[in-house]
C-alpha positions as CSV (number, residue, x, y, z in Angstrom):
1,X,-38.8,-33.9,-5.6
2,X,-41.3,-36.6,-6.8
3,X,-43.2,-35.3,-9.3
4,X,-46.8,-35.8,-7.0
5,X,-45.8,-33.0,-4.8
6,X,-45.5,-29.0,-5.7
7,X,-43.3,-26.2,-4.8
8,X,-45.5,-22.3,-5.0
9,X,-43.8,-20.0,-6.8
10,X,-43.3,-16.5,-5.5
11,X,-45.8,-13.8,-6.7
12,X,-44.7,-11.7,-9.3
13,X,-42.3,-14.1,-10.1
14,X,-43.4,-15.1,-14.0
15,X,-45.1,-13.7,-16.5
16,X,-46.2,-14.2,-19.9
17,X,-44.4,-13.7,-23.1
18,X,-45.1,-10.4,-25.0
19,X,-46.9,-10.7,-28.9
20,X,-43.6,-10.1,-30.6
21,X,-41.4,-12.4,-28.9
22,X,-43.9,-15.3,-29.3
23,X,-42.0,-16.2,-32.4
24,X,-38.2,-16.4,-31.1
25,X,-36.7,-19.8,-30.9
26,X,-35.3,-20.7,-27.1
27,X,-32.6,-23.6,-27.4
28,X,-32.6,-25.9,-24.9
29,X,-31.1,-29.4,-23.7
30,X,-32.2,-30.4,-20.4
31,X,-31.0,-33.4,-18.3
32,X,-31.3,-36.6,-20.5
33,X,-32.1,-34.7,-23.9
34,X,-30.8,-33.9,-26.7
35,X,-27.8,-31.4,-27.3
36,X,-27.1,-30.1,-30.8
37,X,-24.2,-28.0,-30.3
38,X,-22.7,-25.4,-32.6
39,X,-20.0,-26.1,-34.9
40,X,-17.2,-25.5,-33.5
41,X,-14.5,-22.3,-34.5
42,X,-11.6,-23.5,-36.7
43,X,-8.9,-22.7,-33.4
44,X,-10.5,-24.7,-31.9
45,X,-9.8,-28.0,-30.5
46,X,-12.2,-31.0,-31.7
47,X,-15.3,-31.7,-29.2
48,X,-18.3,-34.4,-30.2
49,X,-21.4,-32.7,-29.6
50,X,-23.0,-34.5,-26.2
51,X,-25.9,-36.6,-26.6
52,X,-27.5,-36.4,-23.5
53,X,-26.2,-33.1,-21.3
54,X,-26.6,-32.4,-17.8
55,X,-27.6,-29.8,-17.8
56,X,-29.3,-27.5,-20.8
57,X,-26.9,-25.6,-23.1
58,X,-28.2,-22.1,-24.1
59,X,-26.5,-20.1,-26.5
60,X,-26.7,-16.0,-25.5
61,X,-29.7,-15.3,-27.6
62,X,-31.4,-18.4,-25.4
63,X,-30.7,-17.2,-22.2
64,X,-31.7,-13.9,-23.2
65,X,-34.8,-14.8,-24.5
66,X,-35.3,-17.0,-20.9
67,X,-34.6,-13.3,-19.1
68,X,-37.1,-11.6,-21.4
69,X,-39.8,-14.5,-20.2
70,X,-39.3,-14.5,-16.6
71,X,-38.0,-13.2,-13.3
72,X,-37.9,-14.9,-10.2
73,X,-37.5,-12.0,-7.3
74,X,-40.2,-11.8,-4.6
75,X,-41.9,-8.7,-3.8
76,X,-40.0,-8.6,-1.0
77,X,-36.5,-8.9,-2.5
78,X,-37.3,-6.2,-5.3
79,X,-34.6,-3.9,-6.4
80,X,-34.8,-0.1,-4.9
81,X,-35.3,3.1,-6.8
82,X,-33.2,3.9,-8.6
83,X,-32.2,0.3,-10.0
84,X,-35.8,0.2,-11.0
85,X,-35.4,3.0,-13.2
86,X,-32.4,1.5,-14.6
87,X,-35.0,-1.1,-15.9
88,X,-37.5,0.9,-17.2
89,X,-36.8,0.3,-20.8
90,X,-37.3,-3.0,-20.0
91,X,-40.8,-5.0,-20.5
92,X,-43.1,-4.6,-17.0
93,X,-43.6,-7.2,-14.8
94,X,-46.4,-8.7,-14.5
95,X,-47.8,-10.9,-10.7
96,X,-49.1,-14.2,-11.5
97,X,-52.4,-13.8,-11.5
98,X,-53.6,-16.5,-9.6
99,X,-57.3,-15.8,-9.0
100,X,-58.1,-16.2,-13.3
101,X,-56.4,-19.1,-13.5
102,X,-56.3,-21.4,-10.7
103,X,-54.1,-23.7,-9.3
104,X,-52.7,-26.4,-11.4
105,X,-53.7,-30.1,-10.5
106,X,-51.0,-32.2,-8.6
107,X,-49.4,-34.3,-11.0
108,X,-50.4,-38.4,-11.3
109,X,-47.6,-40.7,-10.3
110,X,-44.8,-42.6,-13.2
111,X,-44.4,-45.6,-13.5
112,X,-42.0,-47.1,-11.3
113,X,-38.8,-49.1,-13.3
114,X,-37.3,-51.9,-12.1
115,X,-34.3,-51.0,-14.1
116,X,-32.1,-49.4,-11.5
117,X,-33.0,-52.4,-9.3
118,X,-31.4,-54.6,-11.4
119,X,-29.0,-57.4,-10.1
120,X,-25.0,-56.7,-12.5
121,X,-26.1,-60.1,-13.9
122,X,-29.1,-59.3,-15.2
123,X,-27.8,-55.3,-16.8
124,X,-24.5,-57.1,-17.8
125,X,-27.3,-58.9,-19.5
126,X,-29.5,-56.7,-21.1
127,X,-26.6,-54.2,-22.1
128,X,-23.4,-56.5,-22.9
129,X,-25.2,-59.4,-24.8
130,X,-29.1,-58.1,-25.6
131,X,-28.1,-54.3,-27.1
132,X,-24.5,-53.7,-27.6
133,X,-23.4,-57.4,-28.3
134,X,-21.2,-57.5,-31.5
135,X,-21.6,-53.0,-31.2
136,X,-18.6,-50.8,-31.8
137,X,-18.5,-47.6,-29.9
138,X,-19.7,-45.0,-32.9
139,X,-23.3,-47.5,-33.7
140,X,-24.6,-46.9,-29.8
141,X,-26.3,-44.4,-30.5
142,X,-27.9,-46.0,-33.4
143,X,-28.3,-49.4,-30.7
144,X,-30.5,-47.7,-28.6
145,X,-32.5,-45.5,-31.3
146,X,-33.4,-48.7,-32.3
147,X,-33.7,-49.9,-29.6
148,X,-36.2,-47.3,-28.7
149,X,-38.3,-47.2,-31.9
150,X,-39.8,-50.8,-31.6
151,X,-41.0,-50.3,-27.9
152,X,-43.0,-47.2,-29.4
153,X,-44.3,-48.8,-32.2
154,X,-46.6,-50.3,-29.2
155,X,-48.7,-47.3,-28.3
156,X,-48.6,-44.4,-30.7
157,X,-50.3,-41.9,-28.2
158,X,-50.0,-42.1,-24.8
159,X,-50.5,-39.6,-21.2
160,X,-46.9,-38.4,-19.2
161,X,-45.2,-36.2,-17.2
162,X,-42.4,-33.7,-19.1
163,X,-39.9,-32.9,-16.7
164,X,-38.3,-30.1,-18.0
165,X,-34.9,-27.7,-16.3
166,X,-36.2,-24.7,-14.9
167,X,-33.4,-23.2,-16.8
168,X,-37.0,-22.7,-19.1
169,X,-39.2,-21.0,-17.3
170,X,-37.0,-19.3,-14.6
171,X,-33.6,-17.0,-14.7
172,X,-33.1,-17.6,-10.7
173,X,-34.1,-20.6,-8.8
174,X,-33.1,-22.8,-5.9
175,X,-31.5,-26.2,-7.4
176,X,-32.9,-28.1,-4.0
177,X,-36.8,-27.1,-4.3
178,X,-37.4,-26.6,-7.9
179,X,-35.4,-29.6,-9.3
180,X,-37.1,-30.4,-12.1
181,X,-41.0,-28.4,-13.3
182,X,-42.8,-31.4,-14.5
183,X,-46.0,-30.7,-16.9
184,X,-48.9,-33.4,-17.5
185,X,-48.3,-33.9,-21.4
186,X,-49.9,-36.2,-24.0
187,X,-47.5,-37.7,-26.4
188,X,-47.1,-38.7,-30.0
189,X,-44.8,-40.6,-31.1
190,X,-43.8,-40.5,-34.8
191,X,-41.9,-42.4,-37.0
192,X,-38.0,-42.8,-37.3
193,X,-36.9,-40.2,-39.7
194,X,-33.4,-40.2,-38.6
195,X,-30.6,-41.3,-36.0
196,X,-31.4,-38.7,-33.6
197,X,-35.6,-38.0,-34.6
198,X,-36.0,-41.2,-32.4
199,X,-35.3,-39.1,-29.7
200,X,-38.0,-36.1,-29.8
201,X,-41.7,-36.6,-29.8
202,X,-44.7,-33.9,-29.6
203,X,-46.2,-32.9,-26.9
204,X,-49.6,-31.1,-25.7
205,X,-50.5,-30.2,-22.2
206,X,-54.3,-32.3,-21.6
207,X,-56.7,-31.5,-19.1
208,X,-57.1,-30.7,-16.2
209,X,-54.0,-28.8,-16.4
210,X,-51.8,-30.7,-13.9
211,X,-48.1,-29.3,-12.8
212,X,-45.2,-29.8,-9.3
213,X,-45.8,-26.4,-9.8
214,X,-49.2,-25.4,-7.8
215,X,-49.2,-21.1,-9.5
216,X,-47.9,-21.8,-12.3
217,X,-49.1,-20.4,-15.7
218,X,-50.9,-22.0,-18.3
219,X,-50.4,-19.2,-20.9
220,X,-46.3,-19.6,-19.9
221,X,-46.7,-23.1,-20.8
222,X,-48.2,-22.9,-23.7
223,X,-46.1,-20.2,-25.0
224,X,-42.8,-21.7,-23.8
225,X,-44.4,-25.9,-26.0
226,X,-45.4,-23.3,-29.0
227,X,-41.4,-21.9,-29.0
228,X,-40.4,-25.9,-28.9
229,X,-42.6,-26.9,-31.9
230,X,-44.5,-28.9,-28.9
231,X,-41.3,-30.8,-30.0
232,X,-39.4,-31.8,-26.7
233,X,-37.1,-34.3,-25.7
234,X,-38.2,-38.1,-25.8
235,X,-36.2,-38.9,-22.9
236,X,-37.6,-36.1,-20.7
237,X,-41.6,-37.6,-20.3
238,X,-42.1,-39.9,-17.5
239,X,-45.2,-42.4,-18.6
240,X,-48.4,-42.5,-16.0
241,X,-49.5,-45.1,-14.4
242,X,-52.7,-46.0,-14.7
243,X,-52.1,-47.2,-18.7
244,X,-52.0,-50.4,-20.4
245,X,-48.6,-53.4,-19.8
246,X,-47.8,-51.6,-23.1
247,X,-47.0,-47.7,-21.5
248,X,-44.9,-50.0,-19.0
249,X,-42.9,-51.3,-21.9
250,X,-42.1,-48.4,-23.0
251,X,-41.3,-46.6,-19.6
252,X,-39.2,-49.5,-19.2
253,X,-37.3,-49.1,-22.9
254,X,-36.8,-44.9,-21.5
255,X,-35.2,-46.2,-17.9
256,X,-32.4,-48.5,-20.3
257,X,-31.8,-45.6,-22.2
258,X,-31.8,-43.0,-20.1
259,X,-29.5,-45.1,-17.7
260,X,-27.4,-45.8,-20.5
261,X,-26.3,-42.2,-21.1
262,X,-26.6,-41.0,-17.3
263,X,-24.4,-44.1,-16.2
264,X,-22.7,-46.3,-19.4
265,X,-21.8,-43.8,-22.1
266,X,-18.9,-40.9,-22.1
267,X,-18.6,-38.4,-24.7
268,X,-15.1,-39.9,-25.8
269,X,-16.2,-44.0,-26.6
270,X,-16.2,-43.5,-30.4
271,X,-13.0,-41.5,-30.6
272,X,-11.3,-45.0,-28.6
273,X,-10.7,-47.5,-30.5
274,X,-12.2,-50.8,-28.9
275,X,-12.3,-54.2,-30.4
276,X,-14.8,-55.1,-27.8
277,X,-17.4,-51.9,-26.7
278,X,-19.5,-54.7,-24.8
279,X,-16.3,-55.0,-22.3
280,X,-16.1,-51.6,-21.9
281,X,-20.0,-51.0,-20.7
282,X,-19.5,-54.2,-18.6
283,X,-16.8,-52.3,-16.3
284,X,-19.0,-49.3,-16.7
285,X,-21.4,-52.0,-14.8
286,X,-19.7,-53.4,-12.5
287,X,-17.8,-50.0,-11.6
288,X,-21.6,-48.9,-10.8
289,X,-22.6,-51.5,-9.1
290,X,-19.5,-51.3,-6.6
291,X,-20.9,-47.9,-6.1
292,X,-24.1,-49.1,-5.3
293,X,-23.4,-52.2,-2.4
294,X,-20.4,-50.0,-1.0
295,X,-17.3,-52.1,-2.6
296,X,-15.7,-48.5,-3.6
297,X,-16.2,-46.5,0.0
298,X,-19.2,-43.5,0.0
299,X,-16.9,-40.7,-0.2
300,X,-14.9,-42.4,-2.7
301,X,-17.8,-42.5,-4.9
302,X,-18.7,-39.2,-3.8
303,X,-15.7,-38.3,-5.8
304,X,-16.1,-40.0,-9.3
305,X,-19.6,-39.1,-9.5
306,X,-18.3,-35.0,-9.2
307,X,-15.8,-35.8,-11.4
308,X,-17.7,-37.3,-13.8
309,X,-20.3,-33.8,-13.3
310,X,-17.3,-31.6,-13.4
311,X,-16.0,-32.8,-16.8
312,X,-19.9,-32.8,-18.0
313,X,-20.2,-29.2,-17.0
314,X,-16.3,-28.9,-18.9
315,X,-17.4,-30.1,-22.2
316,X,-20.5,-27.8,-21.6
317,X,-18.9,-24.5,-21.2
318,X,-16.5,-24.8,-23.9
319,X,-19.5,-25.9,-26.3
320,X,-21.1,-22.6,-25.3
321,X,-17.6,-20.7,-25.5
322,X,-17.2,-21.2,-28.8
323,X,-20.5,-20.5,-29.6
324,X,-20.7,-17.3,-28.1
325,X,-17.5,-16.7,-30.9
326,X,-19.4,-14.9,-34.2
327,X,-16.4,-14.3,-35.7
328,X,-12.2,-15.4,-36.3
329,X,-11.2,-15.9,-32.8
330,X,-9.1,-13.7,-31.4
331,X,-5.4,-14.8,-30.0
332,X,-7.0,-14.5,-26.6
333,X,-9.9,-16.8,-27.5
334,X,-7.8,-19.5,-28.9
335,X,-6.2,-20.0,-25.8
336,X,-9.1,-19.4,-23.7
337,X,-10.5,-22.1,-25.8
338,X,-7.2,-24.4,-25.9
339,X,-7.6,-24.4,-22.0
340,X,-11.2,-25.6,-21.8
341,X,-10.3,-28.3,-23.7
342,X,-7.2,-29.5,-22.2
343,X,-9.3,-29.3,-18.9
344,X,-11.4,-31.5,-20.3
345,X,-8.4,-33.6,-21.5
346,X,-7.5,-34.4,-18.0
347,X,-11.0,-34.7,-16.5
348,X,-11.1,-37.8,-19.8
349,X,-7.8,-39.3,-18.2
350,X,-8.8,-39.1,-14.4
351,X,-12.3,-40.9,-15.5
352,X,-10.6,-43.7,-17.3
353,X,-8.5,-44.2,-14.6
354,X,-12.0,-45.3,-12.8
355,X,-13.0,-47.8,-15.5
356,X,-9.2,-50.1,-14.3
357,X,-10.3,-52.8,-12.2
358,X,-6.8,-52.1,-10.3
359,X,-7.8,-48.9,-9.0
360,X,-11.2,-49.9,-8.8
361,X,-11.9,-49.7,-4.3
362,X,-9.9,-46.6,-3.8
363,X,-9.8,-44.6,-7.0
364,X,-7.6,-43.7,-9.2
365,X,-4.1,-43.0,-7.5
366,X,-2.3,-40.7,-9.9
367,X,1.0,-39.4,-7.3
368,X,-0.4,-37.5,-4.9
369,X,3.2,-36.2,-4.4
370,X,5.1,-33.8,-7.0
371,X,7.5,-32.7,-4.7
372,X,10.8,-33.3,-4.8
373,X,13.1,-35.2,-2.3
374,X,15.3,-33.2,0.2
375,X,17.9,-35.7,0.6
376,X,20.0,-35.3,3.4
377,X,22.0,-31.3,4.7
378,X,25.1,-30.2,3.3
379,X,27.1,-29.7,6.5
380,X,25.5,-33.9,6.9
381,X,23.9,-33.8,10.2
382,X,20.6,-33.6,11.3
383,X,18.2,-31.2,13.6
384,X,15.0,-32.7,16.0
385,X,12.5,-30.2,15.3
386,X,10.7,-29.2,18.4
387,X,6.4,-29.3,18.0
388,X,5.3,-26.3,21.0
389,X,4.4,-23.0,21.9
390,X,6.9,-22.9,24.2
391,X,10.1,-24.8,24.8
392,X,11.2,-25.3,28.2
393,X,14.2,-26.9,29.0
394,X,12.4,-29.9,30.6
395,X,11.2,-31.1,27.1
396,X,14.6,-32.1,25.8
397,X,16.5,-33.1,29.0
398,X,16.7,-36.6,27.7
399,X,18.5,-35.1,24.2
400,X,21.9,-35.5,23.6
401,X,24.2,-31.8,23.9
402,X,25.4,-32.1,20.8
403,X,21.8,-32.4,19.7
404,X,20.7,-29.3,16.7
405,X,17.6,-28.0,18.5
406,X,15.1,-26.1,15.3
407,X,11.5,-25.1,17.8
408,X,8.4,-23.9,16.0
409,X,5.5,-23.5,17.2
410,X,3.1,-24.9,14.1
411,X,3.7,-28.8,12.9
412,X,3.5,-27.1,9.4
413,X,6.7,-25.0,9.3
414,X,8.3,-27.8,11.1
415,X,7.5,-31.0,8.0
416,X,8.8,-28.1,5.8
417,X,12.3,-27.3,7.8
418,X,12.9,-31.3,7.7
419,X,15.5,-33.1,5.7
420,X,16.2,-36.6,5.2
421,X,17.4,-37.9,8.6
422,X,15.5,-35.5,11.1
423,X,13.0,-35.9,13.7
424,X,9.7,-33.9,14.8
425,X,9.4,-34.4,18.4
426,X,5.6,-32.9,19.2
427,X,3.8,-32.0,22.8
428,X,1.1,-32.6,23.4
429,X,-2.0,-30.5,21.7
430,X,-4.0,-29.9,18.5
431,X,-2.4,-29.4,15.0
432,X,-2.8,-29.9,11.4
433,X,0.0,-29.9,8.4
434,X,-0.7,-29.9,5.1
435,X,3.0,-31.5,4.6
436,X,1.4,-34.6,6.0
437,X,1.2,-35.9,2.6
438,X,3.6,-34.7,1.0
439,X,6.4,-37.1,2.7
440,X,9.3,-37.6,0.3
441,X,12.0,-37.9,2.3
442,X,13.0,-40.6,5.5
443,X,12.2,-38.5,8.9
444,X,10.4,-39.9,12.3
445,X,7.8,-38.0,13.2
446,X,6.5,-38.7,16.9
447,X,4.6,-37.3,20.3
448,X,5.6,-36.8,23.2
449,X,2.7,-37.9,26.0
450,X,0.3,-40.1,25.8
451,X,-0.8,-40.7,22.3
452,X,-4.8,-38.8,22.7
453,X,-3.5,-35.9,24.0
454,X,-1.0,-35.4,19.9
455,X,-3.6,-34.9,18.2
456,X,-4.1,-34.4,14.5
457,X,-6.4,-33.5,12.5
458,X,-7.2,-32.9,8.8
459,X,-8.0,-30.6,6.8
460,X,-11.2,-30.9,5.7
461,X,-11.1,-28.8,1.7
462,X,-8.1,-31.2,0.5
463,X,-8.8,-35.2,-0.7
464,X,-5.5,-36.4,1.1
465,X,-4.1,-36.8,4.7
466,X,-0.9,-38.3,5.4
467,X,0.7,-39.8,2.0
468,X,4.2,-41.0,1.7
469,X,6.7,-42.2,-1.1
470,X,10.0,-42.2,1.6
471,X,11.9,-44.9,1.3
472,X,11.3,-44.7,5.8
473,X,9.2,-42.5,7.6
474,X,7.9,-43.0,11.2
475,X,5.3,-42.0,12.9
476,X,4.5,-43.2,16.3
477,X,2.4,-41.8,19.5
478,X,0.1,-40.0,18.1
479,X,-3.7,-39.4,17.6
480,X,-4.3,-38.5,13.5
481,X,-8.5,-37.1,13.2
482,X,-10.2,-37.8,9.6
483,X,-12.0,-35.0,8.8
484,X,-13.6,-34.7,5.5
485,X,-10.6,-36.1,3.2
486,X,-11.0,-39.0,1.4
487,X,-8.3,-40.4,0.6
488,X,-6.7,-42.9,2.8
489,X,-6.0,-41.9,6.3
490,X,-3.1,-42.7,5.6
491,X,-1.7,-44.2,1.6
492,X,1.4,-45.3,1.1
493,X,2.6,-44.8,-2.6
494,X,6.1,-46.4,-2.3
495,X,8.5,-47.4,-0.1
496,X,7.6,-47.8,3.5
497,X,5.7,-46.2,6.4
498,X,6.0,-47.2,10.2
499,X,3.1,-46.6,12.3
500,X,4.0,-47.0,16.1
501,X,1.2,-46.8,19.0
502,X,-0.8,-44.7,16.9
503,X,-5.1,-44.0,17.0
504,X,-6.5,-43.4,13.5
505,X,-9.4,-42.1,13.4
506,X,-11.0,-42.6,9.2
507,X,-13.9,-40.7,7.7
508,X,-12.9,-41.8,4.6
509,X,-11.5,-44.8,3.9
510,X,-8.5,-46.6,5.9
511,X,-5.1,-47.0,5.4
512,X,-3.9,-48.0,1.7
513,X,-0.8,-49.3,0.6
514,X,-0.4,-49.2,-2.9
515,X,1.7,-51.4,-5.7
516,X,5.2,-52.3,-4.2
517,X,5.1,-49.8,-1.1
518,X,5.2,-51.2,2.4
519,X,3.4,-50.7,5.8
520,X,4.2,-51.8,9.3
521,X,1.9,-51.0,12.0
522,X,2.2,-52.2,15.1
523,X,0.2,-51.2,19.0
524,X,-1.9,-49.5,17.0
525,X,-6.2,-48.5,17.0
526,X,-7.8,-48.0,13.8
527,X,-11.6,-47.3,13.5
528,X,-14.3,-45.8,11.8
529,X,-13.5,-46.4,7.9
530,X,-15.3,-46.3,5.4
531,X,-13.8,-49.4,3.8
532,X,-11.6,-51.7,4.7
533,X,-9.5,-50.6,7.8
534,X,-6.4,-51.5,6.3
535,X,-6.3,-51.7,2.1
536,X,-3.5,-53.7,0.3
537,X,-3.0,-53.7,-3.3
538,X,-1.3,-56.1,-5.6
539,X,2.1,-56.5,-4.8
540,X,2.5,-54.5,-1.4
541,X,3.6,-55.5,1.5
542,X,2.3,-55.5,5.1
543,X,3.0,-56.4,8.8
544,X,0.9,-55.7,11.8
545,X,1.4,-57.0,15.2
546,X,-0.5,-56.3,18.3
547,X,-3.3,-53.8,16.3
548,X,-7.2,-53.2,17.1
549,X,-9.3,-52.4,14.2
550,X,-12.6,-52.4,15.0
551,X,-16.1,-50.8,13.4
552,X,-15.0,-50.5,9.5
553,X,-16.9,-49.9,6.1
554,X,-19.4,-47.6,7.9
555,X,-20.3,-46.8,4.6
556,X,-23.3,-44.4,4.1
557,X,-24.8,-46.3,1.0
558,X,-27.9,-47.3,0.3
559,X,-27.4,-50.6,0.1
560,X,-24.2,-50.8,2.6
561,X,-25.2,-55.3,3.0
562,X,-24.2,-56.2,0.1
563,X,-20.3,-54.9,1.5
564,X,-17.7,-56.7,2.4
565,X,-15.2,-55.3,3.2
566,X,-13.9,-54.6,7.0
567,X,-11.2,-55.1,8.7
568,X,-8.2,-56.2,6.3
569,X,-8.9,-56.2,3.0
570,X,-6.2,-57.0,0.3
571,X,-6.7,-58.3,-4.1
572,X,-3.9,-60.6,-5.8
573,X,-2.8,-61.0,-8.9
574,X,0.4,-60.2,-7.7
575,X,-0.7,-61.7,-4.6
576,X,0.8,-59.0,-1.8
577,X,3.0,-60.1,1.6
578,X,0.7,-59.8,4.6
579,X,2.0,-61.1,8.2
580,X,-0.3,-60.4,11.1
581,X,0.1,-61.4,15.0
582,X,-2.0,-60.8,17.8
583,X,-3.9,-58.7,16.4
584,X,-8.0,-58.0,17.3
585,X,-10.3,-57.9,14.6
586,X,-13.7,-57.0,15.2
587,X,-17.0,-55.5,15.1
588,X,-16.8,-54.4,11.5
589,X,-19.5,-54.7,9.3
590,X,-18.1,-56.5,6.2
591,X,-15.7,-59.5,7.4
592,X,-12.7,-59.0,9.4
593,X,-10.6,-59.7,7.1
594,X,-11.2,-60.2,2.9
595,X,-9.1,-61.7,-0.5
596,X,-10.2,-60.5,-3.4
597,X,-9.1,-62.4,-6.2
598,X,-10.2,-62.4,-9.8
599,X,-12.9,-64.4,-11.5
600,X,-11.2,-65.9,-14.0
601,X,-8.0,-66.9,-12.1
602,X,-9.7,-69.5,-9.3
603,X,-5.9,-70.4,-8.2
604,X,-6.7,-70.6,-5.1
605,X,-9.9,-73.0,-4.5
606,X,-12.6,-74.1,-6.4
607,X,-15.6,-72.9,-7.0
608,X,-18.1,-74.0,-4.9
609,X,-16.2,-73.9,-2.0
610,X,-16.1,-70.4,-2.7
611,X,-19.8,-70.5,-2.7
612,X,-20.1,-72.1,0.9
613,X,-18.3,-69.1,2.7
614,X,-15.5,-69.3,5.1
615,X,-15.7,-68.7,8.4
616,X,-12.9,-69.9,10.7
617,X,-14.0,-72.8,13.5
618,X,-14.8,-75.2,10.5
619,X,-12.4,-78.3,9.5
620,X,-12.6,-77.5,6.3
621,X,-13.1,-73.4,6.1
622,X,-9.2,-74.3,7.4
623,X,-7.6,-76.5,5.5
624,X,-9.2,-73.7,2.2
625,X,-7.5,-70.9,4.9
626,X,-4.2,-73.0,4.9
627,X,-4.1,-72.8,0.7
628,X,-5.0,-69.3,0.8
629,X,-1.9,-68.5,2.7
630,X,0.5,-70.8,1.2
631,X,0.0,-68.8,-2.2
632,X,-0.8,-65.2,-1.5
633,X,2.6,-65.2,1.8
634,X,0.0,-64.8,4.4
635,X,1.5,-65.5,8.1
636,X,-1.6,-65.1,10.6
637,X,-0.7,-65.8,14.3
638,X,-2.8,-65.7,17.1
639,X,-5.4,-63.5,15.6
640,X,-8.4,-62.4,18.2
641,X,-11.3,-62.0,14.7
642,X,-14.9,-62.1,15.9
643,X,-18.4,-60.9,15.6
644,X,-17.8,-58.5,12.4
645,X,-20.9,-58.5,10.9
646,X,-20.3,-60.9,8.0
647,X,-18.5,-63.2,9.1
648,X,-14.2,-63.9,10.3
649,X,-12.3,-64.4,6.4
650,X,-13.6,-64.7,3.5
651,X,-12.2,-65.1,-0.6
652,X,-14.3,-63.0,-2.8
653,X,-13.9,-63.4,-6.6
654,X,-13.8,-59.5,-8.0
């Protein structure tokens, strides 16, 4: 919600503090604020206190005080007589005295900072070369504090909007309708006394009283500020427009620090040994830029953000759980602490994988398949599994008389019954199968009839659709429809996978071939991927013959114009092997074929040549592509590459 828009609070939802409660302290640290965690219990695993938390951290006393302050249920949803009787001992609720106090004025606009619109090189120069140059991870807080302190010397008093988490005011609320509570305040900056003190400022409400909540009581705001001793986290305050240029410099500095703690800082940084902390920050800037410009497809970017958010939430849960243990923890409490701690460790490991350049485009590819390979049956025979509601003699008339048959009405059951060497024959219909993401044995899965009539859809609640790590798997005459899953529509973890005469309608990313794996696609169609239609990782092998790859890189990011992915994307070091013959690659939002190489290795062409672009048809470009194919084991014959938004073929530095 914009700072100028306002949301009314339902009648009867707010009340002021009683006189007996005015002195009770409430600990709160909403988004961007400092969190002072209580000391961890002796039996609990070590967890570092968080400086910038995504949501408030309150102890039991704080939550109870909040409940005594407010009630957010509309009158129409009030409890029945029996339930009200149970609450007679509680303080009476007061409705909002709108007639006496009137509505708060709208908030003025805040300063718009250019920070989030910085280019990659500008961000790297600011953080790595200016703010954190030669800095170790454990000194990053001090560097940010020093930077802010210097900027705050420009002006000791200014006007700003204090944006705090609604949990400070409301017991229950809809996050979509009230993302924050904003109050217009005057800010007084005091000289820094310690590392953390520069992140706290003194605020007071100014006239006219202004808020994004139209009917929030002024008395309630005053009392909450008294509880907080009028001291709030500096990063929660946003300078307003209409002040002098010094205030704009302060607004930019605040945005620089917010961006650092929101996107670049990790809680484990000062626990890791890192010789060059600035280099680590540069990798995270690159990751953020890859998300913004669409290099990382939209669904994959969402998974990263959810993983980071889940990590922060789990960390807060652990701190809250430990703070509520009043005495020496019991055995059950100690076990629960360790359980929460190891959840944090696992999520931390996943986030670290995201920061590895080799895993950048698709995210962390820890093995999806944990199932062990069955191998062949003990008696050495193979079985043909018929998938149809009813099996008739016509379905098996073309099979030899000694074929062992087994009929299933469920594709998942058929796949679960397979051993190496088996064949699954699917008749027209629409199917789903979780076991397609668990292909470990050498089997053939083929449809009978038109490929458009044998439809297999993914389950939206799962990450993966088709994942193979068998030596040799074949999928033939099928339509794969991706719905909701974010992994590649087909992922080859290891071994060899063949797609023959298939339709792949992607919703997440396209076909991904991981390092050391091999893929053959013939007479198939790939469309709709929110990234490249075919993604080749370093050291992979692919043969593409007589395929159509179109309308890929359909990103849902705010700036898809910066993305280069399209039909086929290759990453080098070590170089993948690709043979393309008689393919039609067209109408993709990036390039038809893109080849990514690291900036420090220009072993294909010189840098000045790269900057001129590489569209087919130019003699000089043809010479360059010839060198590319020699270095990358890239063989291209009789392919039709046309009408791609960025061009046909492009070499890109990562």
